C-alpha positions in Angstrom: 19.9 -16.3 2.0 16.1 -16.2 1.8 14.1 -13.4 3.2 12.5 -14.2 6.5 9.5 -12.3 7.7 8.2 -12.6 11.3 4.9 -10.9 12.2 5.1 -9.0 15.5 1.6 -8.6 17.0 1.5 -8.1 20.7 -2.2 -7.5 20.1 -4.2 -9.2 17.4 -7.0 -6.8 16.4 -4.9 -5.5 13.5 -4.6 -8.9 11.9 -8.4 -8.8 11.2 -7.8 -5.5 9.3 -5.0 -7.0 7.2 -1.9 -5.5 8.8 0.7 -6.4 11.3 1.8 -4.2 14.2 5.4 -4.9 13.2 7.4 -7.1 10.8 10.9 -8.3 11.6 12.7 -8.8 8.3 16.1 -10.6 8.0 18.1 -12.1 5.2 17.1 -9.5 2.6 19.6 -8.2 0.1 17.5 -5.5 -1.6 15.2 -2.8 -0.3 12.9 -0.8 -2.5 11.4 2.5 -1.3 8.4 3.4 -3.5 7.4 7.1 -4.0 3.8 8.0 -3.4 1.5 6.4 -6.1 -1.8 7.9 -6.9 -4.6 7.1 -9.4 -2.8 8.4 -12.5 -2.4 6.8 -15.9 0.9 6.0 -17.5 0.9 9.6 -18.9 0.6 11.1 -15.4 -2.9 12.3 -15.9 -5.3 11.8 -12.9 -8.1 9.2 -13.3 -11.4 8.4 -11.5 -12.1 11.7 -9.8 -14.6 11.2 -7.0 -14.4 7.4 -7.1 -12.4 6.2 -4.0 -12.6 2.5 -4.8 -11.3 3.0 -8.3 -8.5 5.4 -7.2 -7.4 3.0 -4.5 -7.3 0.1 -7.0 -5.3 2.1 -9.6 -2.9 3.5 -6.9 -2.2 -0.1 -5.9 -1.8 -1.1 -9.5 0.8 1.7 -9.8 2.6 0.5 -6.6 2.6 -3.0 -8.1 4.1 -1.6 -11.4 7.0 0.0 -9.5 7.5 -3.3 -7.6 7.4 -5.2 -10.8 10.0 -3.0 -12.4 12.3 -3.9 -9.6 11.6 -7.7 -9.9 9.3 -7.7 -6.9 5.6 -8.0 -6.3 3.0 -7.1 -3.6 4.3 -10.1 -1.7 7.5 -8.2 -1.0 5.8 -5.3 0.7 6.8 -4.9 4.4 5.4 -1.3 4.8 2.5 0.6 3.2 1.5 4.1 4.1 -1.9 5.3 3.0 -2.7 9.1 2.8 -6.2 10.1 2.1 -8.2 13.3 1.8 -11.3 11.5 3.2 -10.4 8.8 5.7 -14.0 7.9 6.4 -14.6 7.1 2.7 -11.2 5.3 2.5 -12.2 3.0 5.4 -15.5 2.2 3.6 -13.4 1.0 0.7 -10.6 -0.6 2.7 -11.6 -4.0 1.3 -10.1 -3.1 -2.1 -6.7 -2.8 -0.4 -7.1 -5.6 2.1 -8.2 -8.1 -0.5 -5.3 -7.4 -2.9 -2.8 -7.6 0.0 -4.4 -10.8 1.3 -4.3 -12.4 -2.1 -0.6 -11.6 -2.2 -0.2 -13.3 1.2 1.0 -10.2 3.1 -0.1 -8.0 5.9 2.5 -5.1 5.8 2.8 -2.7 8.6 0.5 0.2 7.7 -0.2 3.8 8.6 -3.3 5.6 7.4 -3.3 9.3 7.5 -5.8 12.0 6.7 -4.4 14.9 4.8 -6.0 18.2 3.6 -5.1 17.6 0.0 -2.7 15.7 -2.3 -0.3 17.1 -4.9 -2.7 16.4 -7.8 -6.1 18.0 -7.5 -9.0 15.5 -7.4 -6.8 12.7 -6.0 -8.1 11.2 -2.8 -5.5 8.6 -2.0 -1.8 8.1 -2.2 0.2 5.0 -1.3 3.9 4.8 -0.4 5.6 1.5 0.2 8.8 -0.3 1.2 9.6 -3.8 -0.1 12.4 -6.2 0.5 13.8 -9.1 -1.5 
């Protein structure tokens, strides 16, 4: 059975920002829950201190790597949570995230949260996701 995704948007403003208010998913057989991914290299060392756009892009690359290891891609994301130490700066670089998700043809449900710090000093953004196939 193929995965069927239905966007649930009782209001439409979120669509312009690249996310749905809800997503009804049926027919899936596998669910992947991704741990928080930050801008770290494959050796776990932090990268791009002070550069939100680069940290956001690498964090998304790392989410994509986890998805790929499970035989999935960004197109399988149904939920993405974004935690940031500077939400104003994050919003100025939101296009990095929105363009990658748009290119994958998805608008996963999303929550953005401001936090006082992340586990790794110097990191400004952490992404967690849920994907289905």
